[in-house]
C-alpha positions as CSV (number, residue, x, y, z in Angstrom):
1,X,6.6,-37.5,-2.0
2,X,3.1,-36.8,-1.1
3,X,3.6,-35.1,2.7
4,X,0.8,-33.4,4.2
5,X,1.3,-29.8,5.4
6,X,0.6,-29.7,9.0
7,X,3.7,-27.6,10.5
8,X,3.9,-23.6,8.9
9,X,7.3,-22.2,9.5
10,X,7.3,-18.1,8.9
11,X,11.0,-16.6,9.3
12,X,11.2,-13.3,10.2
13,X,8.8,-11.0,12.3
14,X,7.3,-7.3,11.5
15,X,4.3,-6.5,9.9
16,X,4.4,-9.4,6.9
17,X,5.7,-12.4,9.3
18,X,2.9,-11.5,11.8
19,X,0.1,-10.7,9.7
20,X,1.5,-14.1,7.6
21,X,1.4,-15.9,11.0
22,X,-1.8,-14.7,12.5
23,X,-4.3,-15.5,9.2
24,X,-2.8,-18.8,8.9
25,X,-3.6,-19.6,12.0
26,X,-6.6,-18.0,12.5
27,X,-8.0,-20.3,9.0
28,X,-5.8,-23.0,10.2
29,X,-6.1,-23.7,13.4
30,X,-5.3,-27.6,12.9
31,X,-1.9,-26.5,11.4
32,X,1.0,-25.8,13.9
33,X,2.3,-22.0,13.1
34,X,5.6,-21.0,14.5
35,X,7.6,-18.3,14.0
36,X,11.3,-17.0,14.5
37,X,12.3,-14.0,14.7
38,X,15.9,-12.3,15.4
39,X,16.8,-10.3,18.3
40,X,19.2,-8.5,16.6
41,X,17.4,-7.8,13.0
42,X,15.8,-4.7,13.4
43,X,12.2,-4.6,11.5
44,X,12.3,-2.1,8.3
45,X,9.3,-0.2,10.2
46,X,8.1,1.3,6.8
47,X,5.1,1.4,5.3
48,X,2.4,3.2,7.6
49,X,-0.5,3.4,4.8
50,X,-2.6,0.8,4.4
51,X,-5.6,0.0,1.5
52,X,-9.5,-0.4,2.9
53,X,-8.7,-4.3,2.5
54,X,-6.9,-4.1,5.5
55,X,-10.0,-4.1,7.5
56,X,-11.4,-7.2,6.3
57,X,-7.5,-8.5,7.0
58,X,-7.7,-7.8,10.6
59,X,-11.3,-9.0,11.1
60,X,-10.4,-12.2,9.6
61,X,-7.3,-12.8,12.1
62,X,-9.9,-12.0,14.9
63,X,-8.9,-7.8,15.8
64,X,-11.6,-5.7,17.5
65,X,-10.9,-2.2,15.5
66,X,-11.2,-0.1,18.9
67,X,-7.9,-2.5,20.0
68,X,-5.9,-1.9,17.1
69,X,-7.0,1.6,16.9
70,X,-5.8,2.0,20.3
71,X,-2.6,0.3,20.7
72,X,-1.2,1.3,16.6
73,X,-1.9,5.0,17.0
74,X,-4.1,4.3,14.0
75,X,-6.0,6.6,12.1
76,X,-8.8,6.6,9.1
77,X,-7.0,7.0,5.7
78,X,-9.2,7.5,2.7
79,X,-7.1,7.8,-0.3
80,X,-4.2,10.2,-1.3
81,X,-3.8,14.0,-2.0
82,X,-1.1,14.7,-5.1
83,X,0.3,18.1,-4.6
84,X,2.6,19.7,-7.2
85,X,3.0,16.2,-9.4
86,X,1.7,18.1,-12.6
87,X,3.2,21.1,-12.3
88,X,4.9,23.6,-9.5
89,X,2.0,25.8,-9.2
90,X,1.2,26.8,-6.0
91,X,-2.2,25.2,-4.9
92,X,-1.7,22.6,-7.6
93,X,-3.3,19.2,-6.4
94,X,-5.3,16.2,-7.4
95,X,-7.2,13.2,-4.8
96,X,-7.0,9.6,-5.4
97,X,-9.6,8.8,-3.7
98,X,-10.9,5.1,-2.2
99,X,-14.2,5.5,-3.6
100,X,-15.0,4.6,-6.9
101,X,-17.1,7.2,-9.2
102,X,-20.6,7.6,-8.8
103,X,-22.7,4.9,-11.0
104,X,-19.0,3.1,-11.6
105,X,-20.5,-0.1,-12.6
106,X,-23.6,1.5,-14.6
107,X,-21.9,4.2,-16.7
108,X,-19.0,5.9,-17.8
109,X,-19.4,9.2,-15.9
110,X,-15.9,10.5,-17.2
111,X,-18.1,11.2,-20.4
112,X,-20.5,13.5,-19.1
113,X,-17.7,15.0,-17.3
114,X,-15.7,15.9,-19.9
115,X,-18.4,17.1,-21.9
116,X,-20.5,18.8,-19.4
117,X,-18.3,19.6,-16.1
118,X,-14.5,19.9,-17.2
119,X,-14.2,22.8,-15.3
120,X,-14.4,20.9,-11.7
121,X,-11.6,18.3,-11.0
122,X,-12.4,15.1,-11.9
123,X,-12.1,13.2,-8.6
124,X,-14.8,16.4,-7.1
125,X,-16.9,16.2,-10.0
126,X,-17.5,12.2,-9.6
127,X,-16.9,11.5,-6.2
128,X,-17.5,13.6,-2.8
129,X,-14.7,11.9,-0.9
130,X,-12.0,14.0,-2.4
131,X,-14.8,17.4,-0.3
132,X,-14.6,14.8,2.7
133,X,-10.6,14.3,2.6
134,X,-10.3,18.0,2.3
135,X,-12.4,18.8,5.4
136,X,-10.2,16.6,7.1
137,X,-13.5,14.6,8.3
138,X,-13.5,11.0,9.2
139,X,-15.3,7.9,6.9
140,X,-18.0,7.1,9.5
141,X,-20.0,8.2,12.6
142,X,-19.4,7.0,16.5
143,X,-22.0,4.3,16.2
144,X,-20.9,2.8,12.8
145,X,-20.0,-1.0,13.7
146,X,-16.3,-1.9,13.4
147,X,-15.2,-2.4,10.1
148,X,-18.3,-0.7,8.6
149,X,-18.0,2.4,6.5
150,X,-20.3,5.5,5.5
151,X,-17.2,6.0,3.1
152,X,-14.2,3.1,1.8
153,X,-11.1,3.5,4.2
154,X,-8.0,2.0,5.0
155,X,-5.4,3.3,7.7
156,X,-3.0,5.0,8.6
157,X,-0.6,3.5,11.5
158,X,2.5,3.5,13.2
159,X,4.3,0.6,11.6
160,X,6.9,-0.6,14.9
161,X,3.5,-0.9,17.2
162,X,1.5,-2.7,14.8
163,X,3.8,-5.4,14.4
164,X,3.8,-5.8,17.9
165,X,0.0,-5.8,18.8
166,X,0.1,-8.2,15.8
167,X,2.6,-10.7,17.9
168,X,0.4,-10.0,21.0
169,X,-2.3,-11.0,19.2
170,X,-0.6,-14.2,17.4
171,X,0.9,-15.7,20.6
172,X,-1.8,-14.8,22.8
173,X,-5.2,-15.9,21.0
174,X,-4.1,-17.9,18.0
175,X,-1.6,-19.7,19.5
176,X,1.0,-18.8,17.3
177,X,4.5,-20.4,18.9
178,X,7.3,-17.7,19.0
179,X,11.2,-18.3,18.8
180,X,13.5,-15.7,19.1
181,X,16.7,-17.1,17.7
182,X,19.3,-16.4,14.9
183,X,18.6,-19.1,12.2
184,X,22.3,-20.3,10.9
185,X,21.9,-22.8,8.1
186,X,18.8,-23.7,6.1
187,X,18.4,-28.0,5.3
188,X,17.1,-29.7,2.5
189,X,16.0,-33.3,1.9
190,X,17.4,-35.3,-0.7
191,X,14.3,-33.5,-2.8
192,X,15.6,-30.0,-2.5
193,X,12.8,-29.1,-0.3
194,X,13.5,-27.5,2.9
195,X,13.5,-29.7,5.8
196,X,14.6,-27.7,8.5
197,X,16.0,-24.4,9.9
198,X,19.5,-24.8,12.4
199,X,19.1,-22.0,15.1
200,X,21.7,-21.3,17.8
201,X,19.7,-22.1,20.9
202,X,16.7,-23.9,19.9
203,X,18.4,-26.4,17.4
204,X,16.4,-27.7,14.3
205,X,13.1,-26.5,13.6
206,X,11.4,-28.7,11.2
207,X,8.7,-27.9,9.0
208,X,6.4,-28.7,6.0
209,X,5.8,-25.0,4.7
210,X,8.2,-22.1,5.3
211,X,7.5,-18.3,5.0
212,X,10.4,-16.0,4.1
213,X,9.5,-12.7,6.0
214,X,13.4,-11.9,6.4
215,X,12.8,-8.6,4.2
216,X,15.1,-7.7,1.3
217,X,17.6,-9.8,2.4
218,X,15.3,-12.5,1.4
219,X,16.6,-15.4,3.6
220,X,14.8,-18.3,2.1
221,X,13.9,-17.3,-1.6
222,X,17.0,-15.2,-2.3
223,X,19.8,-16.6,-1.0
224,X,18.8,-20.2,-0.4
225,X,16.8,-20.8,-3.7
226,X,18.8,-18.3,-5.7
227,X,15.7,-16.2,-6.9
228,X,17.1,-13.2,-8.1
229,X,15.8,-9.4,-8.0
230,X,14.2,-8.2,-11.3
231,X,15.8,-4.5,-10.9
232,X,13.3,-2.0,-11.9
233,X,15.3,1.3,-11.3
234,X,15.7,2.0,-15.0
235,X,11.6,2.6,-14.4
236,X,11.2,3.9,-11.2
237,X,14.3,6.2,-9.8
238,X,13.8,6.1,-6.2
239,X,16.1,3.7,-3.9
240,X,16.1,6.2,-0.7
241,X,14.3,7.7,1.8
242,X,15.1,10.3,4.7
243,X,12.0,9.3,6.8
244,X,11.2,11.6,10.1
245,X,8.2,11.9,13.0
246,X,6.8,15.5,13.4
247,X,5.0,16.4,16.1
248,X,1.6,18.7,15.9
249,X,1.4,21.5,17.1
250,X,-0.9,20.8,19.5
251,X,-2.9,17.6,20.2
252,X,-6.6,18.7,19.0
253,X,-4.8,19.6,15.3
254,X,-6.5,17.7,12.7
255,X,-5.5,14.7,11.7
256,X,-5.8,14.4,7.6
257,X,-8.0,12.2,6.4
258,X,-5.7,11.4,3.5
259,X,-1.6,10.3,2.8
260,X,0.0,13.8,1.6
261,X,1.8,13.4,-1.2
262,X,4.2,16.3,-2.3
263,X,6.2,16.3,-5.4
264,X,10.0,18.0,-4.9
265,X,12.5,18.6,-7.4
266,X,14.0,14.4,-6.8
267,X,11.7,12.5,-5.4
268,X,7.9,13.5,-3.5
269,X,7.7,13.9,0.5
270,X,4.7,11.6,2.4
271,X,3.0,13.1,5.4
272,X,0.9,10.6,7.6
273,X,-1.2,11.9,10.1
274,X,-1.8,9.7,13.7
275,X,-3.5,10.7,16.3
276,X,0.0,11.4,18.3
277,X,2.0,12.5,15.6
278,X,2.8,12.8,11.9
279,X,4.8,10.5,9.6
280,X,6.7,12.4,7.0
281,X,9.8,11.1,4.8
282,X,11.5,12.1,1.8
283,X,11.7,9.4,-1.6
284,X,14.4,9.9,-4.2
285,X,17.4,8.8,-6.1
286,X,20.4,9.2,-4.7
287,X,21.6,9.2,-8.4
288,X,20.1,13.1,-8.3
289,X,20.2,13.6,-5.0
290,X,22.6,13.2,-2.3
291,X,21.6,12.5,1.4
292,X,22.3,16.1,2.9
293,X,20.2,18.0,0.4
294,X,17.5,15.1,1.0
295,X,17.5,16.2,5.4
296,X,17.3,19.2,3.8
297,X,14.2,19.2,1.5
298,X,12.6,17.5,4.4
299,X,13.5,19.8,7.0
300,X,12.4,22.5,4.9
301,X,9.1,20.8,4.0
302,X,8.7,20.2,7.8
303,X,9.3,24.0,9.0
304,X,6.1,24.9,6.6
305,X,4.3,23.7,9.4
306,X,6.1,23.0,12.6
307,X,8.6,26.1,12.5
308,X,12.0,26.0,11.2
309,X,13.3,25.5,15.1
310,X,11.4,22.5,15.7
311,X,12.3,21.2,12.0
312,X,16.2,21.5,12.8
313,X,15.5,19.2,15.8
314,X,13.3,16.5,14.3
315,X,15.6,13.3,14.3
316,X,16.2,11.7,10.7
317,X,17.1,8.2,9.4
318,X,18.1,6.7,6.2
319,X,16.6,3.9,4.1
320,X,17.5,2.6,1.1
321,X,16.7,-0.2,-1.4
322,X,16.7,-1.6,-4.7
323,X,13.2,-1.4,-6.6
324,X,12.1,-4.3,-7.5
325,X,10.7,-8.4,-7.2
326,X,11.8,-11.6,-7.6
327,X,11.8,-13.8,-10.1
328,X,10.0,-16.0,-8.4
329,X,8.2,-15.7,-5.3
330,X,7.0,-19.6,-4.8
331,X,10.1,-22.3,-4.8
332,X,9.3,-25.8,-3.7
333,X,8.2,-25.6,-0.2
334,X,9.1,-21.6,0.7
335,X,7.1,-18.7,-0.2
336,X,8.3,-15.0,-0.2
337,X,6.0,-12.6,1.1
338,X,6.8,-8.7,2.0
339,X,10.4,-7.1,1.1
340,X,11.5,-10.6,0.1
341,X,9.4,-10.7,-2.6
342,X,9.8,-7.0,-3.2
343,X,9.8,-3.6,-2.5
344,X,9.2,-0.2,-4.8
345,X,8.9,3.2,-3.2
346,X,5.7,3.7,-1.4
347,X,3.8,6.0,-3.2
348,X,0.7,4.2,-3.5
349,X,1.2,2.0,0.1
350,X,1.5,-1.0,-1.6
351,X,3.8,-3.0,0.1
352,X,1.1,-4.1,2.8
353,X,-1.5,-4.6,0.4
354,X,0.9,-6.7,-1.5
355,X,1.3,-8.7,1.9
356,X,-2.3,-9.5,2.6
357,X,-2.8,-11.1,-1.3
358,X,-0.2,-12.6,-0.7
359,X,-0.8,-14.5,2.4
360,X,-5.0,-14.5,1.4
361,X,-4.1,-16.4,-1.5
362,X,-1.6,-18.8,0.1
363,X,-4.9,-19.1,3.3
364,X,-7.7,-20.0,0.8
365,X,-5.6,-22.2,-1.5
366,X,-3.6,-24.0,1.2
367,X,-1.5,-27.0,-0.3
368,X,-2.4,-30.7,0.6
369,X,0.8,-31.7,-0.1
370,X,3.9,-32.0,-1.9
371,X,2.1,-32.2,-5.5
372,X,-0.7,-30.0,-5.3
373,X,1.9,-27.5,-3.9
374,X,4.0,-27.7,-7.2
375,X,0.8,-26.9,-9.2
376,X,-0.2,-23.7,-6.7
377,X,3.9,-22.7,-7.0
378,X,3.2,-22.2,-10.8
379,X,-0.1,-20.0,-10.6
380,X,1.3,-18.1,-7.5
381,X,4.3,-16.9,-9.3
382,X,2.4,-15.9,-12.3
383,X,-0.3,-14.2,-10.7
384,X,2.7,-12.2,-8.6
385,X,4.4,-11.8,-11.4
386,X,1.2,-10.0,-12.9
387,X,0.4,-8.0,-9.6
388,X,4.2,-6.6,-9.7
389,X,4.3,-5.3,-13.0
390,X,1.1,-3.7,-12.5
391,X,2.0,-2.0,-9.5
392,X,5.0,-0.3,-11.3
393,X,2.8,0.8,-14.3
394,X,0.6,2.4,-12.1
395,X,3.0,4.1,-9.9
396,X,5.1,5.1,-13.6
397,X,1.7,6.9,-14.6
398,X,1.8,8.8,-12.0
399,X,5.5,10.8,-13.3
400,X,5.0,10.3,-16.9
401,X,2.0,12.7,-17.0
402,X,3.9,15.7,-15.2
403,X,4.5,18.5,-16.6
404,X,7.5,19.4,-14.5
405,X,10.9,20.2,-15.8
406,X,12.4,21.9,-12.6
407,X,15.2,18.9,-12.6
408,X,17.1,16.7,-14.8
409,X,15.4,14.2,-12.5
410,X,12.0,14.8,-13.6
411,X,13.0,15.5,-17.4
412,X,14.8,11.7,-17.0
413,X,11.9,10.1,-15.3
414,X,9.1,11.3,-18.2
415,X,11.9,10.2,-21.0
416,X,9.8,7.3,-23.4
417,X,12.9,4.7,-22.8
418,X,11.6,4.2,-19.2
419,X,8.3,3.8,-20.1
420,X,6.9,0.1,-19.7
421,X,5.4,-1.4,-23.0
422,X,2.3,-2.5,-21.7
423,X,1.6,1.1,-20.3
424,X,2.7,2.8,-23.3
425,X,0.2,0.6,-25.4
426,X,-2.8,1.9,-22.3
427,X,-2.0,5.3,-23.0
428,X,-2.5,4.9,-26.9
429,X,-5.7,3.4,-26.3
430,X,-6.7,6.1,-23.3
431,X,-6.5,8.5,-25.9
432,X,-9.6,7.4,-27.4
433,X,-11.4,6.0,-24.4
434,X,-11.4,6.3,-20.9
435,X,-9.5,2.8,-18.7
436,X,-12.0,0.4,-18.5
437,X,-12.2,-3.1,-16.8
438,X,-11.8,-4.4,-20.1
439,X,-8.0,-3.3,-19.8
440,X,-7.3,-4.9,-17.0
441,X,-8.4,-8.5,-17.0
442,X,-7.1,-10.1,-13.5
443,X,-10.1,-10.7,-11.0
444,X,-8.2,-9.5,-8.0
445,X,-6.5,-6.4,-9.8
446,X,-4.2,-4.4,-7.5
447,X,-5.5,-1.2,-9.1
448,X,-9.1,-1.0,-10.9
449,X,-9.5,1.4,-13.8
450,X,-11.0,3.8,-11.3
451,X,-7.6,4.2,-9.7
452,X,-6.3,5.3,-13.2
453,X,-8.8,7.4,-14.2
454,X,-7.8,9.6,-11.1
455,X,-4.1,9.7,-12.1
456,X,-4.8,10.1,-15.9
457,X,-7.6,13.1,-15.3
458,X,-5.7,14.5,-12.3
459,X,-3.0,15.0,-13.8
460,X,-4.9,16.4,-16.8
461,X,-4.7,13.8,-19.3
462,X,-7.5,14.3,-22.7
463,X,-9.3,11.4,-23.8
464,X,-10.2,13.1,-27.2
465,X,-13.5,10.8,-28.2
466,X,-15.6,9.0,-25.5
467,X,-17.2,6.0,-26.8
468,X,-20.2,6.0,-24.2
469,X,-21.3,9.5,-25.2
470,X,-24.0,8.3,-27.1
471,X,-25.1,5.0,-25.7
472,X,-27.6,3.9,-23.7
473,X,-28.6,7.4,-23.5
474,X,-25.7,8.1,-21.1
475,X,-25.8,11.8,-21.0
476,X,-28.8,11.5,-18.9
477,X,-27.2,8.8,-16.7
478,X,-24.6,10.4,-16.2
479,X,-26.2,13.8,-14.9
480,X,-28.1,11.5,-12.9
481,X,-24.9,10.4,-11.4
482,X,-23.2,13.7,-11.2
483,X,-26.5,15.0,-9.6
484,X,-26.0,12.3,-6.6
485,X,-22.6,13.2,-6.0
486,X,-23.4,17.1,-5.2
487,X,-26.1,16.0,-2.9
488,X,-23.7,13.5,-1.1
489,X,-21.3,16.2,-1.0
490,X,-23.4,18.2,1.1
491,X,-25.0,15.2,3.2
492,X,-21.5,13.5,4.2
493,X,-19.9,17.2,4.8
494,X,-22.9,17.9,7.4
495,X,-23.2,14.5,8.6
496,X,-19.2,13.0,9.4
497,X,-17.2,14.2,12.2
498,X,-13.6,15.1,12.1
499,X,-11.0,12.4,11.9
500,X,-9.7,14.0,15.6
501,X,-13.2,14.2,16.5
502,X,-14.4,10.5,16.1
503,X,-10.9,9.3,17.2
504,X,-11.6,10.8,20.6
505,X,-14.4,9.6,20.8
506,X,-14.3,6.2,20.1
507,X,-11.1,5.9,22.7
508,X,-12.5,8.0,25.6
509,X,-15.7,5.2,25.0
510,X,-13.2,2.7,25.4
511,X,-10.4,3.7,27.7
């Protein structure tokens, strides 16, 4: 059959559903977009951190940045700070900033750092953004145009408010048809393509293309089409989280410019700063730690900044998940986006980024008909299988380089048997040369080689020989970019406002 794609049905709301509906409606205005969500299913509300790519996504959907910040309690994120991942010494930390090293496309600055500046932390020596984050500064000034940046940035946001904001924009501005109902049956045509979704109140909803945003249930891709979950618990152990909201001590307390990730005996704690509150959570493995121990650990962490009395009163909620991804993400005329595609711990905030990558590829390569769809499905499945594997490799890298030996959890998660083959091969190569673009061959890698460098050398990894040291007068070029970074540090620390100050100015200017 050669059916044209005229009606796209998104099943499930939340950030994944509304981002999907919004981008498709904005970029394919002649197609009908319908989103069906149940009033009886709460959204997961995970994923309070984004990558810089979210700026372009929001812009493509037609959202003004100040409106997004106001309605989603959003702040600026410039990277992640990893605390006590290498060891448990007081003050041990490193940054994974969003900006690449100075001269990243022109030289190997790692070579200069290793030979001439290794007494400094790697991120500090090659990039000024760690200093900006340490000072809780904003990534731009008041008069910088929306979505433009002085330093590269993404966002921290309230996930529930984000979904509500997207819903309002999609329905009011992009003419997305919104149906609140429960799907009780999925009907196929004779060729096994989905023909319609049967709802309780609205009957059959016909469609040509169906987007599964039903979360871990995977109502269409999993339950209907049988695409099973490939568990990754043997690589990434964490399968549980305790989450909580934490108040500021006062309404002018500084807002962190990076996600704080503090390693713990059985996992790690995230700490995200929003304008009105902090969001914290303990991600752990229930095979090594029970729920009450996890709650106590999180409250002890909170007490360090807000005191024991406030920490004891915080309300926590438990989240459970199976780390892994589906065998297929696109079957017939069904595409999985979000947690229906897969989910792993939020160590590098990859959840919303994978949503963006998925729906961007679908929007830019929208199938014209069923024949075209089958060809695109094969490519989509190959691309996202690769991407999930690379995300898992990158997250695993954070663990296996650790010197921590304070629990069985840390001893087990570093065992060679838990390390993916491809990551082992890369580690062997990186003993002799730093991560480069030749190690990561996809046009749109989830994490560039710079990200691997920040984690490797932040965790104390040593590359024995740097092949570029004496190539093309690399030492002089490295010295030039190293000095450029020194000068930028002083300039940016003096010229950028704090996160709190800029957000106050932006919100007060458009009250």
